[in-house]
N, C-alpha and C positions, 0 to 999 in steps of 0.2 A: 548506426545499426550495422551489425555484422550478419552475414547469411550463412547458415549451416543447412545444407539440402534446401528444403522449401521453407525452412523456419528462419525467423529473424529475431534479433534481440533488441530490445528498447534500452537505450542508455540516456539518462537524464542527469545532468550535473548542475548543482546550485551552490552558490556561496552565500553564507549568512554571517551577520555581524555578531554572532553569539558563540559561546563556548561549545566544545564538543560535549561537555557534560550536560548542558541544557538541550541540545539537539538529541543526545542519546536518551534523556528523560522523556522528551516529547514522542519518541518512537517506542518506548518501553512502558510507559505508565498509561494504564487504560483510561484514567480520568483526563489525562491530556490528550491522548489519541482521539477521544470523543469530541474534543473541541476543534479539530481541524480535519479529520479524515473524511474524504468524499469531495466531489466536485462542487463548484459554486452552487449555492442555494440548496445543497443536499445537507443532511445532518447524520450524525452518528449517535443514535439514542442509547446504544448498548454496545459494550466492548468487553469480552472477557479474555484475559491473558494469563496463561500458565508459563511464565517467562523463565524457561530453562530449556537446555537442549533435550529435545524429545517432547517438549511441552507444546500444547495446542492453544491456538487463539481462535476466537469467532468474532467478527465484526458485523455489526448491523449498519446499513446504510438506508436512509429514508429519503425518498424523492420528495420535492416541495409539493405542497397541496395542488399547485397549478399543473403538476404532472401526475396527479393521482395519488400522491402520498404513499406509493408503494414501498414496502420494506424488502430489501434483498440482503442476503447474507453471503459472507465469504469466510472461509476458515483455512487453517494450514497448521504446519508443524515447524517449530524452530529446529534447525538442523545444526547450526553452528553459531555460537555467541562468543565473540571476543569483545569484552567490555570496552566501550569508548572507541572501538575500532571498526567492527564488523558484525552485521547480522546476515544470516542465511536462512531462508524459510521458504516453504512451498505455499501456494495459495490455489484455492479452488472454490467454486460456487458450492454453497451448502444450504442446508435448512437451518432453522433457528438453533438447533442443537449441535451444529457443526458437522453433521453427516453430509458427505459429498452427494451432489445431485447432478444429474445429466443435464448439461447446459441446453441442449436442443430440446428436451422435454420441458425445460423451464421457460422456453420461448426465446432463448438467446441464439443469435445466429451461430452457425456451425464453425465459423473461423474464430470463435472464442476458444482458447485452449482449455482442455479439461484440467490441466495443471500447469501452473506457472512457477518457475523458480525464481526467487528474488535474492539479490545480494545488495546490501546497503553498506556503503563504505563511509566512514566518518574520518575525515582528514583535517587535523588541526593545522591552521595557518595563522600562528600568533594568536590574536584575540578572535580571529575569524574561524569559520568551519566550512569546509568544502564537503558537501554531501553528494555522493555518487550512487545512483539507483540503477541496477541493471536487472531487466526482466527477460528471462530466457524462454524461448519456445513459442513465439508468436508467428502467425501466418499473416502475411501482408494482406490488408483489407480494411474494411470499415471498423471492425472491432479494435484493431490495432490503433487506428487513428483515434478512436474514442478513449482507448487506454492511455495513450500519450496525453491527450487533452485533459482527461480526468486526473492523472497524476500531477500534471502541471498545475491545475487548478487546486488540488489538495495542497501542493507545496506552497502556492500563493497564500492559502488560508494558514498554513503553518507559519509562514513569514509574518503574517499579520497578527498572529497570536503569540509569538515567542516572547514578546516583552512581558505579557501577562504571566508567563510561566516562571519568571525569575523568583 
């Protein structure tokens, strides 16, 4: 993590035994995204993607019934797409239609950023792929810890499902 003023970046790197093409598809195809997005025991029952620069996405994440089954939404805009190499997009809490909502009024602690900038890099290493995820603009605190844990759990689910995407 690097620090800029009071903000920190989250950087997570994973290596997979699958091609860049397959990882790219898992990050860009809504039907595949719904199979792995969200922490352990959470599901993604809805995902809309207008996959183009300037296009918008809306992800739904549903908590397990044991945690109330609450649905939450995040949305964002694709800023840069370099096929098989790089995705850049924003992310913010939203309503089901993708309209930004105030995180504090939604009951989320104030250390959750109103807007997070993501960069996903896909690096081919022979038959393997290194995936590097950078999230910009976090404030150190509980929500940052949950974000790291949630992304790692999502990436574990991605790894467990990649063989089915072939």
